[in-house]
C-alpha positions in Angstrom: 161.6 -30.9 -0.9 162.3 -34.2 -3.6 163.8 -37.8 -2.7 167.6 -38.0 -3.4 168.8 -40.9 -5.2 171.9 -42.4 -3.0 173.8 -44.0 -5.6 174.0 -47.5 -7.4 175.5 -50.9 -6.3 175.3 -53.4 -3.2 173.0 -52.7 -0.5 175.9 -52.7 1.8 178.0 -50.0 0.8 174.8 -47.9 -0.5 173.8 -48.1 3.5 177.4 -46.8 4.2 177.1 -43.8 2.2 173.9 -42.5 3.5 174.9 -43.1 6.6 177.5 -41.0 6.1 176.1 -38.4 4.5 175.2 -34.9 5.2 172.4 -35.4 8.3 170.5 -32.6 6.8 169.4 -34.0 4.3 169.7 -38.1 4.8 166.3 -38.2 5.7 166.0 -37.7 1.9 167.6 -40.8 0.9 166.3 -44.1 -0.6 167.6 -46.9 -2.3 167.0 -48.1 -5.3 167.6 -51.9 -4.9 168.9 -53.0 -8.1 166.7 -55.6 -10.5 163.6 -54.7 -8.3 161.2 -51.6 -7.7 161.9 -51.8 -4.1 162.8 -49.1 -2.6 164.8 -47.8 0.7 163.9 -45.2 2.5 165.8 -43.3 5.6 164.3 -45.8 8.0 164.7 -48.2 6.3 168.1 -47.9 5.6 168.9 -47.3 9.7 166.8 -50.4 10.7 169.2 -52.1 7.9 172.7 -50.8 9.4 171.2 -51.8 13.2 170.9 -56.0 12.3 174.2 -58.0 13.8 173.9 -59.6 10.8 174.5 -57.1 8.7 178.0 -56.3 6.9 180.1 -53.5 8.0 181.7 -52.1 5.4 184.8 -50.9 6.7 
């Protein structure tokens, strides 16, 4: 199954969007960090969201 780019925007906003997405597709999601070639896969998004210093989106 191919990967799915979530959207473009601030990393914290995109991680929040990914976490709130359909659980069946979450492992296929990735983020592309603007201005770089870096991609964050699902496990990296979960690691970021678990950090105490990661911004909370309400």
